[in-house]
DSSP file (Angstrom, degrees, kcal/mol; ACC not computed):
  #  RESIDUE AA STRUCTURE BP1 BP2  ACC     N-H-->O    O-->H-N    N-H-->O    O-->H-N    TCO  KAPPA ALPHA  PHI   PSI    X-CA   Y-CA   Z-CA
    1    1 A M              0   0    0      0, 0.0     4,-0.1     0, 0.0     5,-0.1   0.000 360.0 360.0 360.0 150.3  -11.4    2.5   23.0
    2    2 A Y        +     0   0    0      1,-0.1     0, 0.0     2,-0.1     0, 0.0   0.902 360.0  63.8 -58.3 -51.3  -11.8   -0.5   25.2
    3    3 A Y  S >  S-     0   0    0      1,-0.1     3,-2.0     2,-0.0     4,-0.3  -0.717  91.3-120.5 -87.5 118.1   -8.2   -1.7   25.2
    4    4 A P  T 3  S+     0   0    0      0, 0.0    -2,-0.1     0, 0.0    -1,-0.1  -0.353  94.4   6.7 -59.4 127.8   -5.9    0.8   26.8
    5    5 A G  T 3> S+     0   0    0     -4,-0.1     4,-1.8    -2,-0.1     3,-0.2   0.471  89.4 125.1  80.4   4.5   -3.2    1.9   24.4
    6    6 A I  H <>  +     0   0    0     -3,-2.0     4,-2.8     1,-0.2     5,-0.2   0.874  68.7  56.8 -65.8 -35.2   -4.7    0.1   21.4
    7    7 A R  H  > S+     0   0    0     -4,-0.3     4,-2.2     1,-0.2    -1,-0.2   0.896 107.0  48.0 -63.6 -36.1   -4.8    3.2   19.3
    8    8 A Q  H  > S+     0   0    0     -3,-0.2     4,-2.0     2,-0.2    -1,-0.2   0.872 112.3  49.9 -67.6 -39.3   -1.1    3.7   19.7
    9    9 A E  H  X S+     0   0    0     -4,-1.8     4,-2.2     2,-0.2    -2,-0.2   0.895 112.0  47.2 -67.5 -39.8   -0.4    0.1   18.9
   10   10 A I  H  X S+     0   0    0     -4,-2.8     4,-2.8     1,-0.2     5,-0.2   0.925 110.5  51.9 -69.5 -41.8   -2.6    0.2   15.8
   11   11 A E  H  X S+     0   0    0     -4,-2.2     4,-2.6    -5,-0.2    -1,-0.2   0.883 109.2  50.9 -56.4 -40.4   -1.0    3.5   14.7
   12   12 A K  H  X S+     0   0    0     -4,-2.0     4,-2.3     2,-0.2    -2,-0.2   0.923 110.3  48.7 -67.5 -42.8    2.5    1.9   15.1
   13   13 A I  H  X S+     0   0    0     -4,-2.2     4,-2.2     1,-0.2    -2,-0.2   0.940 114.5  45.8 -64.6 -44.9    1.5   -1.2   12.9
   14   14 A Y  H  X S+     0   0    0     -4,-2.8     4,-2.7     2,-0.2     5,-0.3   0.939 111.6  51.8 -60.2 -44.3    0.1    1.1   10.2
   15   15 A R  H  X S+     0   0    0     -4,-2.6     4,-2.9     1,-0.2    -2,-0.2   0.917 109.8  50.6 -56.6 -46.8    3.2    3.3   10.4
   16   16 A Q  H  X S+     0   0    0     -4,-2.3     4,-2.1     2,-0.2    -1,-0.2   0.878 110.3  49.1 -57.7 -44.2    5.4    0.2   10.0
   17   17 A D  H  X S+     0   0    0     -4,-2.2     4,-2.4     2,-0.2    -2,-0.2   0.942 112.8  45.7 -65.7 -46.1    3.5   -0.9    7.0
   18   18 A Y  H  X S+     0   0    0     -4,-2.7     4,-2.8     1,-0.2    -2,-0.2   0.914 111.6  53.6 -61.0 -40.6    3.6    2.5    5.3
   19   19 A D  H  X S+     0   0    0     -4,-2.9     4,-2.4    -5,-0.3    -1,-0.2   0.912 108.4  49.5 -60.7 -40.8    7.3    2.7    6.1
   20   20 A L  H  X S+     0   0    0     -4,-2.1     4,-2.2     2,-0.2     5,-0.2   0.947 111.3  49.0 -65.4 -47.6    7.9   -0.8    4.4
   21   21 A W  H  X S+     0   0    0     -4,-2.4     4,-2.5     1,-0.2     5,-0.3   0.928 111.6  49.4 -57.6 -44.7    6.0    0.4    1.3
   22   22 A E  H  X S+     0   0    0     -4,-2.8     4,-2.5     1,-0.2    -1,-0.2   0.912 110.0  51.7 -62.4 -39.9    8.1    3.7    1.2
   23   23 A K  H  X S+     0   0    0     -4,-2.4     4,-2.2     1,-0.2    -1,-0.2   0.918 112.2  45.3 -63.6 -44.4   11.4    1.7    1.5
   24   24 A V  H  X S+     0   0    0     -4,-2.2     4,-1.9     2,-0.2    -1,-0.2   0.875 115.2  46.3 -68.0 -41.4   10.5   -0.6   -1.3
   25   25 A I  H  X S+     0   0    0     -4,-2.5     4,-2.0    -5,-0.2    -1,-0.2   0.841 110.7  53.4 -68.0 -38.7    9.3    2.2   -3.6
   26   26 A Q  H  X S+     0   0    0     -4,-2.5     4,-2.5    -5,-0.3     5,-0.2   0.926 108.5  49.9 -63.6 -46.0   12.4    4.3   -2.8
   27   27 A K  H  X S+     0   0    0     -4,-2.2     4,-2.3     1,-0.2     6,-0.3   0.934 110.8  50.3 -62.2 -43.2   14.6    1.4   -3.7
   28   28 A A  H  X>S+     0   0    0     -4,-1.9     5,-1.6     1,-0.2     6,-1.5   0.872 111.5  48.6 -60.3 -35.3   12.7    1.0   -7.0
   29   29 A K  H ><5S+     0   0    0     -4,-2.0     3,-0.6     4,-0.2    -1,-0.2   0.889 111.7  47.2 -67.6 -40.4   13.1    4.6   -7.7
   30   30 A E  H 3<5S+     0   0    0     -4,-2.5    -2,-0.2     1,-0.2    -1,-0.2   0.811 111.2  52.3 -73.6 -30.7   16.9    4.7   -7.0
   31   31 A S  H 3<5S-     0   0    0     -4,-2.3    -1,-0.2    -5,-0.2    -2,-0.2   0.600 115.3-114.1 -82.6  -6.8   17.5    1.6   -9.1
   32   32 A G  T <<5S+     0   0    0     -3,-0.6    -3,-0.2    -4,-0.5    50,-0.1   0.499  82.1 121.9  87.8   6.0   15.7    3.1  -12.1
   33   33 A E  S   <S+     0   0    0     -5,-1.6    49,-2.1    -6,-0.3     2,-0.3   0.845  77.2  29.5 -66.6 -35.4   12.9    0.6  -12.0
   34   34 A I  B    S-A   81   0A   0     -6,-1.5    47,-0.3    47,-0.3    -2,-0.2  -0.812 109.3 -69.9-121.4 164.7   10.3    3.2  -11.7
   35   35 A R    >   -     0   0    0     45,-3.0     3,-1.3    -2,-0.3    -1,-0.1  -0.108  37.5-130.0 -58.6 145.7   10.2    6.8  -12.9
   36   36 A S  T 3  S+     0   0    0      1,-0.3    -1,-0.1    -4,-0.1    -7,-0.0   0.704 105.9  59.0 -70.7 -20.1   12.6    9.3  -11.1
   37   37 A N  T 3  S+     0   0    0      2,-0.1    -1,-0.3     3,-0.0     2,-0.2   0.345  76.3 130.7 -93.7   6.3    9.8   11.8  -10.4
   38   38 A T    <   -     0   0    0     -3,-1.3     2,-1.0    42,-0.1     3,-0.1  -0.399  59.5-132.0 -61.9 126.5    7.7    9.3   -8.4
   39   39 A D     >  -     0   0    0     -2,-0.2     4,-2.3     1,-0.2     5,-0.2  -0.743  18.5-160.4 -80.5 106.5    6.5   10.7   -5.2
   40   40 A V  H  > S+     0   0    0     -2,-1.0     4,-2.3     1,-0.2    -1,-0.2   0.852  83.9  47.3 -60.5 -42.7    7.4    7.9   -2.8
   41   41 A K  H  > S+     0   0    0      2,-0.2     4,-2.1     1,-0.2    -1,-0.2   0.959 114.2  45.4 -66.3 -50.8    5.0    8.9    0.1
   42   42 A K  H  > S+     0   0    0      1,-0.2     4,-2.0     2,-0.2    -2,-0.2   0.844 113.9  51.2 -65.1 -33.3    2.0    9.4   -2.1
   43   43 A T  H  X S+     0   0    0     -4,-2.3     4,-2.2     2,-0.2     5,-0.3   0.937 107.5  51.4 -68.2 -44.0    2.7    6.1   -4.0
   44   44 A A  H  X S+     0   0    0     -4,-2.3     4,-2.5     1,-0.2     5,-0.2   0.910 110.8  49.9 -50.6 -47.0    3.1    4.2   -0.8
   45   45 A I  H  X S+     0   0    0     -4,-2.1     4,-2.7     1,-0.2     5,-0.3   0.897 108.8  52.9 -61.2 -43.3   -0.3    5.6    0.2
   46   46 A M  H  X S+     0   0    0     -4,-2.0     4,-1.4     2,-0.2    -2,-0.2   0.887 112.8  42.3 -58.6 -42.9   -1.8    4.6   -3.1
   47   47 A F  H  X S+     0   0    0     -4,-2.2     4,-1.9     2,-0.2    -2,-0.2   0.915 116.7  47.1 -72.6 -45.5   -0.7    0.9   -2.8
   48   48 A R  H  X S+     0   0    0     -4,-2.5     4,-2.5    -5,-0.3    -2,-0.2   0.904 113.9  47.1 -69.5 -38.5   -1.6    0.6    0.8
   49   49 A Q  H  X S+     0   0    0     -4,-2.7     4,-2.8    -5,-0.2     5,-0.3   0.796 105.8  58.7 -74.7 -27.3   -5.1    2.2    0.4
   50   50 A M  H  X S+     0   0    0     -4,-1.4     4,-2.4    -5,-0.3     5,-0.3   0.946 110.9  43.8 -60.7 -45.3   -5.8    0.0   -2.7
   51   51 A F  H  X S+     0   0    0     -4,-1.9     4,-2.3     1,-0.2    -2,-0.2   0.974 117.7  43.0 -67.5 -50.6   -5.3   -3.0   -0.5
   52   52 A L  H  X S+     0   0    0     -4,-2.5     4,-2.3     1,-0.2    -1,-0.2   0.894 115.7  47.9 -61.5 -43.2   -7.3   -1.6    2.4
   53   53 A G  H  X S+     0   0    0     -4,-2.8     4,-2.6     2,-0.2    -1,-0.2   0.926 115.4  44.7 -65.0 -46.1  -10.1   -0.2    0.3
   54   54 A L  H  X S+     0   0    0     -4,-2.4     4,-2.6    -5,-0.3    -2,-0.2   0.863 113.3  51.6 -66.4 -37.6  -10.5   -3.5   -1.7
   55   55 A S  H  X S+     0   0    0     -4,-2.3     4,-1.1    -5,-0.3    -2,-0.2   0.926 113.4  43.8 -63.5 -44.8  -10.3   -5.5    1.4
   56   56 A Y  H  X S+     0   0    0     -4,-2.3     4,-0.7    -5,-0.2     3,-0.5   0.950 115.9  47.3 -68.3 -48.7  -13.0   -3.5    3.2
   57   57 A E  H >< S+     0   0    0     -4,-2.6     3,-0.8     1,-0.3    -2,-0.2   0.907 115.8  43.3 -63.4 -43.3  -15.3   -3.4    0.1
   58   58 A Q  H ><>S+     0   0    0     -4,-2.6     5,-2.4     1,-0.2     3,-1.5   0.615  94.5  79.5 -79.4 -12.9  -15.0   -7.1   -0.6
   59   59 A A  H 3<5S+     0   0    0     -4,-1.1    -1,-0.2    -3,-0.5    -2,-0.2   0.824  94.2  51.6 -57.0 -32.6  -15.3   -8.1    3.1
   60   60 A F  T <<5S+     0   0    0     -3,-0.8    -1,-0.3    -4,-0.7    -2,-0.2   0.479 117.9  38.1 -87.4  -2.6  -19.1   -7.5    2.5
   61   61 A L  T < 5S-     0   0    0     -3,-1.5    -3,-0.1    -4,-0.1     3,-0.1   0.408 131.7 -40.3-116.4-110.2  -19.1   -9.8   -0.5
   62   62 A N  T   5S-     0   0    0      1,-0.4    -3,-0.2     0, 0.0     2,-0.1   0.222  92.1 -94.6-110.3  12.7  -17.1  -13.1   -0.8
   63   63 A G  S   <S-     0   0    0     -5,-2.4    -1,-0.4    -8,-0.1     2,-0.2  -0.246  71.8 -23.6  92.8 172.5  -13.8  -11.9    0.8
   64   64 A L        -     0   0    0     -3,-0.1     2,-1.0     1,-0.1    -9,-0.1  -0.338  51.5-146.4 -61.6 124.6  -10.7  -10.5   -0.8
   65   65 A N     >  -     0   0    0      1,-0.2     4,-2.1    -2,-0.2     3,-0.2  -0.808  14.3-171.6 -86.5 102.3  -10.1  -11.4   -4.4
   66   66 A V  H  > S+     0   0    0     -2,-1.0     4,-2.3     1,-0.2    -1,-0.2   0.749  81.6  59.0 -75.9 -16.6   -6.4  -11.6   -4.4
   67   67 A D  H  > S+     0   0    0      2,-0.2     4,-2.1     1,-0.2    -1,-0.2   0.881 108.7  46.0 -70.5 -37.1   -6.2  -12.0   -8.2
   68   68 A E  H  > S+     0   0    0      2,-0.2     4,-2.4     1,-0.2    -2,-0.2   0.893 111.8  50.5 -70.2 -37.3   -8.1   -8.7   -8.5
   69   69 A L  H  X S+     0   0    0     -4,-2.1     4,-2.4     2,-0.2    -2,-0.2   0.933 111.0  50.1 -66.4 -42.1   -5.8   -7.0   -5.9
   70   70 A A  H  X S+     0   0    0     -4,-2.3     4,-2.8     2,-0.2    -2,-0.2   0.916 110.5  50.3 -58.6 -46.1   -2.7   -8.3   -7.9
   71   71 A E  H  X S+     0   0    0     -4,-2.1     4,-2.2     2,-0.2    -1,-0.2   0.930 110.5  48.5 -58.8 -46.3   -4.2   -6.9  -11.1
   72   72 A N  H  X S+     0   0    0     -4,-2.4     4,-2.1     2,-0.2    -2,-0.2   0.886 111.6  50.1 -63.1 -38.8   -4.7   -3.6   -9.5
   73   73 A F  H  X S+     0   0    0     -4,-2.4     4,-2.7     2,-0.2    -2,-0.2   0.940 109.3  51.5 -61.3 -47.9   -1.2   -3.5   -8.1
   74   74 A R  H  X S+     0   0    0     -4,-2.8     4,-2.6     1,-0.2    -2,-0.2   0.880 109.0  51.5 -59.1 -39.8    0.2   -4.4  -11.5
   75   75 A H  H  X S+     0   0    0     -4,-2.2     4,-1.4     2,-0.2    -1,-0.2   0.916 110.6  46.4 -63.7 -45.4   -1.8   -1.5  -13.0
   76   76 A I  H  X S+     0   0    0     -4,-2.1     4,-0.7     1,-0.2     3,-0.4   0.927 112.3  52.6 -62.9 -42.4   -0.5    1.1  -10.5
   77   77 A Y  H >X S+     0   0    0     -4,-2.7     4,-2.0     1,-0.2     3,-1.7   0.931 104.1  56.8 -57.1 -47.7    3.0   -0.3  -11.1
   78   78 A S  H 3< S+     0   0    0     -4,-2.6    -1,-0.2     1,-0.3    -2,-0.2   0.837 103.6  52.9 -55.4 -33.1    2.6    0.1  -14.9
   79   79 A L  H 3< S+     0   0    0     -4,-1.4    -1,-0.3    -3,-0.4    -2,-0.2   0.692 115.3  41.5 -77.3 -18.3    1.9    3.8  -14.4
   80   80 A L  H << S+     0   0    0     -3,-1.7   -45,-3.0    -4,-0.7    -2,-0.2   0.668  85.7 117.4 -99.3 -21.1    5.2    4.2  -12.4
   81   81 A K  B  <   A   34   0A   0     -4,-2.0   -47,-0.3   -47,-0.3   -48,-0.1  -0.122 360.0 360.0 -59.6 140.5    7.5    2.0  -14.5
   82   82 A A              0   0    0    -49,-2.1    -1,-0.2   -50,-0.1   -48,-0.2   0.490 360.0 360.0 -75.3 360.0   10.4    3.8  -16.0
């Protein structure tokens, strides 16, 4: 890559984002908001990749439709809800 150390910086940013998702999902699991058998790591990946995938796909169209993203997030959440 052109910028020295950029790969490590990007990996750090991504890791922080995944860590935040995992923290929020773990709290929801502990509070009983979502099912106790929820796999925190896989669920964090699911939410994060929904955002990234939709952002990438819609970048070629009219930009990210945040209403569609919110609807997709709500659907994933409904599958996890206790």
